[in-house]
N, C-alpha and C positions, 0 to 999 in steps of 0.2 A: 195787611190784608189776611195773613195766615193767622194772626192773633185774633182778629174779629171772626174769622171763620170758626176757630175753636171754641171762642165763647159762645156762638150762636148754636153750634152743634151740641155742645155741653149743656146749654139752656133746654134744647129739645129732649135731651136724654133724661134729665133731671125733673123737667116740669111738664105738665099738659100744654099741648100747643095752643097758643092764644095769639091770634093775629096782630091785635092792637099792641099787645106786650112786645112782640117780636120786632114790630116795626119801631117802637120805642128804643129798643135796644139798638137797632141800626142807627137811629138818631144819636144815641150816646156813642157809638162806635164812630160816627161821623166827627162828633166833637173831639174825641181822643185822636182821630187821625188828623184833624186840623191842627191840634196842638203839637203833636209830633211833627207835622209837616212844617209848622213854623220854626220849631226849635231846630230840626235837622237842617232845613234849607239855610237858615242863617249861619249854622256851622259850615255848611258847604260853601255858601257865598263867601265867608271869610277866608276859608282854605283855598279855594280856587283863585281868589284875588290875590292871596299872599304868594301863590305859586306863579301865576301867569301876569299879574299887574294889569290884567284885562277885565274892567269892571262889567262890561257887556257880556263876556263870556260867562263871568261868574254869576251874573243874573239870570241868564239863560239856563245854566246847569242847575241853579238852586230852585228856579221856577218849575223846571220840568220835574224836579224831585218832589217838589211840594204838590204838584198836581197829581203825581203817581201816587203819593203816599195817602193823600185824601181820597183819591178814586179806590185804591186798594181797601181802605177801611170800609167805605160804603159798599163795594162789591162783596168784599169778604162777608159783610153782615147780611147782604141781600140775597145772595145765591142760595144758601140753605133754606131761606123762606120760600123762595120761588120753587125750588126743587121739591120741597114738602108740600106745596100747593099742588104740583103735579103728580103727586103720589109717589115720588121717588125718595130713595135713602140718601139724605144730604151728605152723610160720611163718605159715600162711595164716589161721588163725582164732582164734589164741590172744588176740590184743589185744582183740578184740571181746568175748569172754567176761569177760577181766579187767576191762575198763572197766564192763561192765555189773554185774558182781558187786560191784566195789569202790564204784562209784557209788550202787547201791541199798543196800548194807549201811552205807556212810558217811552217807547221808541217814537210814536206819532208825536207826543208834546215835545220831546227833546229836538227831534228833527224839525218839527214845525216852527218852535220857537227860534231855533238856529237859523232856519230859512228866513224867518221874519226879521230877525235883529242883526245877524251876523253876514248875510250876504248882500 
């Protein structure tokens, strides 16, 4: 998420604001987040399974991490655009919103998946 945020803010600093181009960059960040999420979640799946021998727990943890990584990429790319649309400086407040959203949804996805599959 922080990487997507930095990319978007840098784009605003070096180029004229173009709404269409900015949302295309969010789509690109989504694809990167998807690829990162898949890679990291498979590593976590293997590591948790090796440590606990509990396949359900490994799936829950890797699934929650995947959701959080994709969400972080999309939100990190979107927040600067939304703040720019409201006439605010994206460099000043973006990280606060990103951290709040990714932490909240990260806990929600982990606890939600754990509640569905482990209880």
